[in-house]
C-alpha positions in Angstrom: 165.4 100.2 33.2 163.7 97.0 32.2 162.9 96.4 35.9 161.2 99.8 36.2 159.2 99.1 33.1 158.1 95.7 34.5 157.0 97.2 37.8 155.1 100.0 36.0 153.4 97.5 33.8 152.5 95.3 36.8 150.9 98.1 38.8 149.2 99.5 35.7 147.6 96.1 35.1 146.4 95.9 38.7 144.9 99.4 38.4 143.1 98.6 35.2 141.8 95.3 36.7 140.7 97.2 39.8 138.6 99.6 37.7 136.6 96.8 36.2 135.6 95.2 39.5 132.9 95.9 42.0 132.6 95.5 45.8 129.8 93.1 46.7 128.4 91.7 50.0 130.9 88.9 50.3 133.7 91.5 49.8 132.4 93.6 52.7 132.0 90.5 54.8 135.6 89.4 54.1 136.9 92.9 54.9 134.9 93.0 58.2 136.2 89.6 59.3 139.8 90.5 58.6 139.3 93.8 60.5 137.6 92.1 63.5 140.4 89.4 63.7 143.1 92.1 63.7 141.4 94.1 66.4 140.8 91.0 68.5 144.4 89.8 68.2 145.9 93.2 69.0 143.5 93.6 72.0 144.6 90.3 73.4 148.2 91.1 72.9 147.7 94.5 74.6 146.1 92.8 77.6 148.9 90.3 77.7 151.6 93.0 77.6 149.9 94.7 80.7 150.8 91.6 82.7 154.5 91.5 81.8 155.7 93.3 84.9 153.4 91.5 87.3 155.0 90.1 90.4 155.7 86.4 90.1 153.5 84.1 92.3 155.4 82.2 95.0 155.2 78.8 93.2 157.3 80.1 90.3 159.5 82.7 92.0 162.5 80.3 91.8 162.2 79.9 88.0 164.4 83.0 87.4 167.2 84.7 89.2 167.2 88.5 89.0 169.3 88.7 85.9 167.4 86.0 84.0 164.1 87.5 85.0 165.1 90.9 83.5 166.2 89.1 80.4 162.9 87.3 80.1 161.0 90.7 80.5 163.1 92.2 77.7 162.5 89.2 75.5 158.7 89.4 75.9 158.6 93.1 75.2 160.8 92.8 72.1 158.7 90.0 70.7 155.5 92.0 71.4 156.8 95.0 69.5 157.9 92.8 66.7 154.5 91.0 66.7 152.7 94.3 66.4 154.9 95.3 63.5 154.4 92.0 61.5 150.7 91.7 62.2 150.1 95.3 61.2 152.1 94.9 58.0 150.1 91.7 57.2 146.8 93.4 58.0 147.4 96.5 55.8 148.9 94.3 53.0 145.8 92.0 52.8 143.5 95.1 52.9 145.4 96.6 49.9 145.4 93.2 48.1 141.6 93.0 48.5 140.9 96.6 47.7 142.9 96.5 44.5 141.8 93.0 43.6 145.3 91.7 43.3 144.1 88.1 43.8 142.1 88.6 40.6 145.1 89.9 38.8 147.1 86.8 39.9 144.2 84.7 38.6 144.6 86.4 35.2 148.3 85.7 35.1 147.7 82.0 35.8 145.0 81.9 33.1 147.3 83.6 30.6 149.7 80.6 31.0 147.2 77.7 30.8 143.5 77.1 30.5 143.4 73.8 32.4 141.4 74.4 35.7 143.7 72.3 37.9 146.9 73.9 36.5 145.4 77.3 36.8 144.6 76.7 40.5 148.1 75.3 41.2 149.8 78.3 39.5 147.5 80.7 41.3 148.3 79.3 44.7 152.0 79.0 43.8 152.1 82.7 42.9 150.4 83.6 46.2 152.7 81.4 48.3 155.8 82.6 46.6 154.8 86.3 46.9 153.9 85.8 50.6 157.1 84.0 51.4 159.2 86.7 49.7 157.4 89.4 51.7 157.8 87.5 55.0 161.4 86.4 54.6 162.9 89.7 55.8 160.8 89.5 59.0 161.8 85.8 59.5 165.5 86.7 59.0 165.2 89.6 61.6 163.4 87.3 64.1 166.0 84.5 63.8 169.2 86.4 63.3 168.5 89.5 65.4 166.0 88.8 68.1 166.7 85.1 68.8 170.4 85.8 68.3 170.4 88.7 70.8 168.8 86.5 73.5 171.1 83.5 72.9 168.6 81.1 71.3 169.7 81.1 67.7 172.0 78.4 66.4 170.8 78.5 62.8 173.1 79.5 60.0 172.1 81.5 56.9 172.7 78.4 54.8 170.4 76.2 57.0 167.7 79.0 57.1 167.4 79.1 53.3 167.8 75.3 52.9 164.9 74.9 55.3 162.9 77.3 53.2 163.6 75.4 50.0 162.7 72.1 51.6 159.5 73.7 52.9 158.6 74.8 49.4 159.2 71.2 48.2 156.9 69.7 50.8 154.2 72.3 50.2 154.4 71.6 46.5 154.1 67.8 46.9 151.6 67.6 49.7 149.7 70.8 49.4 149.8 70.9 45.6 148.9 67.2 45.4 145.9 67.5 47.8 144.7 70.7 46.1 144.9 69.1 42.7 142.9 66.1 43.9 140.2 68.2 45.5 139.7 70.2 42.3 139.7 67.0 40.2 137.0 65.5 42.4 135.0 68.8 42.1 135.3 68.7 38.3 134.1 65.1 38.2 131.4 65.0 40.8 130.4 68.6 41.5 128.2 68.6 44.7 129.5 65.3 46.0 133.2 66.2 45.7 133.5 67.0 49.4 133.1 63.3 50.4 136.0 62.2 48.2 138.0 65.2 49.4 137.3 64.3 53.0 138.5 60.7 52.5 141.7 62.0 50.8 142.5 64.6 53.4 141.8 62.2 56.2 144.2 59.7 54.7 146.9 62.3 54.4 146.4 63.3 58.0 146.7 59.7 59.2 149.7 59.1 57.0 151.5 62.2 58.3 150.8 61.3 61.9 152.3 57.8 61.4 155.3 58.7 59.3 156.1 62.4 60.2 159.1 61.4 62.2 160.5 59.0 59.7 159.8 60.9 56.4 159.5 64.6 57.2 161.8 65.2 60.2 164.9 63.6 58.5 164.7 66.3 55.8 165.5 68.9 58.5 167.1 67.2 61.4 169.3 64.2 62.3 167.7 61.6 64.6 169.8 59.0 66.4 168.9 56.2 68.8 169.4 57.1 72.4 172.7 55.4 73.4 173.0 52.9 76.2 173.5 54.3 79.7 171.8 55.5 82.8 169.1 57.5 81.0 168.2 54.7 78.6 168.1 52.3 81.5 165.8 54.6 83.5 163.5 55.0 80.6 163.3 51.3 80.0 162.6 50.7 83.7 159.8 53.1 83.7 158.3 51.7 80.5 158.4 48.2 81.9 156.8 49.4 85.1 153.8 50.9 83.3 153.5 48.3 80.6 154.4 50.6 77.7 156.2 48.9 74.8 158.8 51.3 73.5 161.2 49.9 71.0 162.9 53.1 70.1 163.9 56.4 71.8 165.4 58.9 69.5 167.5 62.0 70.1 167.1 64.9 67.6 169.7 67.5 67.0 167.5 70.5 68.0 170.7 72.4 68.9 171.4 72.7 65.2 168.8 75.6 65.1 168.1 76.7 68.7 169.0 76.3 72.3 165.3 75.8 73.2 164.4 72.3 74.5 161.5 70.0 73.8 160.3 66.4 73.6 157.4 64.9 71.7 155.5 61.7 71.0 154.6 60.8 67.5 153.1 58.0 65.4 150.5 55.3 65.9 150.7 51.6 66.8 154.0 50.0 65.8 155.1 53.4 64.3 155.0 55.2 67.6 158.2 56.8 68.9 159.4 59.3 71.5 161.8 62.0 70.4 164.0 63.9 72.8 165.8 67.1 71.9 169.5 67.0 72.6 169.1 70.3 74.4 166.6 68.6 76.7 169.1 65.9 77.6 171.7 68.6 78.3 169.5 70.8 80.5 167.5 68.3 82.6 168.5 65.5 85.0 167.7 61.9 84.3 164.8 61.9 86.7 163.4 65.1 85.1 163.7 63.6 81.6 161.9 60.4 82.6 159.2 62.6 84.2 158.8 64.5 80.9 158.7 61.2 79.0 156.1 59.8 81.5 153.9 62.8 80.6 154.2 61.9 76.9 153.4 58.3 77.7 150.4 59.6 79.7 149.0 61.1 76.5 149.3 57.7 74.8 147.8 55.8 77.7 144.8 58.2 77.7 144.4 57.8 73.9 144.7 61.6 73.4 146.5 61.2 70.0 143.7 58.9 68.7 141.0 61.2 69.9 142.7 64.2 68.4 142.9 62.4 65.0 139.3 61.4 65.1 138.2 65.0 66.0 140.4 66.3 63.3 138.8 64.0 60.7 135.3 65.0 61.9 136.2 68.7 61.8 137.6 68.3 58.3 134.4 66.6 57.1 132.2 69.3 58.4 134.4 72.0 57.0 134.5 70.5 53.6 130.7 70.0 53.6 130.1 73.6 54.5 132.7 74.6 51.8 130.8 72.6 49.2 127.7 74.8 49.8 129.8 77.9 48.8 131.2 76.5 45.6 128.2 77.5 43.5 128.3 81.1 44.5 130.2 83.2 41.9 130.1 86.3 44.1 132.9 84.9 46.2 135.2 84.8 43.2 134.1 88.3 42.2 134.7 89.5 45.8 138.4 88.7 45.3 138.5 90.5 42.0 138.3 87.5 39.6 136.5 87.9 36.3 135.9 84.1 36.1 134.2 82.0 38.7 136.5 79.2 39.9 136.8 76.8 42.8 140.3 78.0 43.7 139.0 81.5 44.3 136.2 80.1 46.4 138.8 78.2 48.5 140.6 81.4 49.2 137.5 83.4 50.0 136.0 80.6 52.1 139.2 80.3 54.2 138.6 83.9 55.3 134.8 83.7 55.8 135.1 80.5 57.7 137.8 81.9 60.1 135.3 83.0 62.9 134.0 79.4 63.0 137.6 78.1 63.0 138.3 80.4 65.9 135.4 79.0 68.0 136.4 75.4 67.1 140.0 76.3 68.0 138.9 77.6 71.4 137.1 74.3 72.1 140.1 72.3 71.0 142.4 74.3 73.2 140.1 73.6 76.2 140.3 69.9 75.4 144.1 70.1 74.9 144.6 71.8 78.2 142.4 69.2 79.9 144.6 66.5 78.2 147.7 68.1 79.6 146.3 68.0 83.1 145.5 64.3 82.6 149.0 63.6 81.4 150.5 65.4 84.3 148.3 63.4 86.7 149.6 60.2 85.0 153.1 61.3 85.8 152.2 62.1 89.4 150.6 58.7 89.9 153.1 56.5 88.1 156.4 58.4 88.6 157.1 61.6 90.4 155.3 65.0 90.4 158.3 66.9 91.9 160.6 65.8 89.1 158.1 67.0 86.5 157.8 70.3 88.3 161.5 71.0 88.5 161.9 69.9 84.8 159.1 72.3 83.7 160.7 75.1 85.7 164.1 74.5 84.0 162.5 74.5 80.6 160.6 77.7 81.3 163.7 79.4 82.5 165.7 78.1 79.5 163.1 79.3 77.0 162.5 82.7 78.8 158.8 81.8 79.1 156.1 84.2 80.1 155.1 83.1 83.6 152.2 85.7 84.0 150.2 85.7 80.8 146.8 87.3 80.8 143.9 84.8 81.3 142.1 86.0 78.2 145.3 85.4 76.1 145.7 82.0 77.6 142.0 81.2 76.8 142.4 82.1 73.2 146.0 80.9 72.4 147.3 78.4 74.9 147.0 74.7 74.1 148.8 74.0 77.4 148.0 75.3 80.9 150.4 77.9 82.2 153.3 76.7 84.3 151.7 78.1 87.4 148.4 76.2 86.7 150.3 72.9 86.1 152.3 73.3 89.3 149.2 74.0 91.4 147.3 71.1 89.9 150.2 68.7 90.5 150.5 69.9 94.2 146.8 69.3 94.9 
């Protein structure tokens, strides 16, 4: 009975708040952008789904046998239907939230607890993040324990799933909450010049995470152990010596704790750099194929891709924060989300939506650069090790992960940070 009274009071409060608010030009702009993004994404997904049953090109016909290919087709179609469901739910939910000014109601709740602008902002974002997570958890559970389980990928337990969620909340509270609090503090102190101090802070956090992600963040979720002595370690050391790459540590991460999917990545800068191999990668690939994958990662380092990406990220952050600073004086953005009081945290939320078309364009450029970098790293492997071993390794990984081998070019253009398997094979065989 108390629960019913609470729910009734909650929606009554939302309705009363809704009646006191007006729809302005920024509100219409925000709604238009959200609608356009949804239509664009669904159109791209529809185009991509039309390619699911395409005949495989000759270069990748041997990736799947008949049974595995049928399984990959089912996996793609199930994920497409699930993606349509989740994206549609998110779209109609955000539309309802905006129409009924629920963000404004959340702002009122935060202000009823405290009047300090920084604490109000942190409470406001905490309410949004918690509500969003609670709404999305059923979908995440279904994805992990139904879809991924059905196709043999899932190794996660319920306990691990919820522990990961709690740890994610903790990291978001410390990093996200800390950075948000600093940005608002800078704004309160310096007004128009706050973006410079915010830029320095965010850039420092980006560099810190790049350097210490594998030593501070990853251990919260996974166990990393040094690669033991043996043929694989010797082959890696021989290759590193050959190309003049100083590698003190190669780590193996227990990726099999959560999934059967395999991966490898390069992280860190300078003396903090390390290469991490998933235990599933070691199980699935031969020694020569693993060294080829590692050579690809070293290629990224030799071509200074990580450093360039950090610099681009810092420049992009500075431009974004400067543009954001131009919006902070406009109270109409706060009113567009249903707030009765103009505040920077409401502007942050509104700006994130309004700026999304520019973010999409920037993302397309960064994806183009990323795909170019992948080709360069592949060529490095071809020159300094062996292209055939990389090709067979990539084919095994694609088969293991039930990858889509015939994505639509438009979908690749918008979403892929890596070239397709077919594109990489053709480039390596030139």
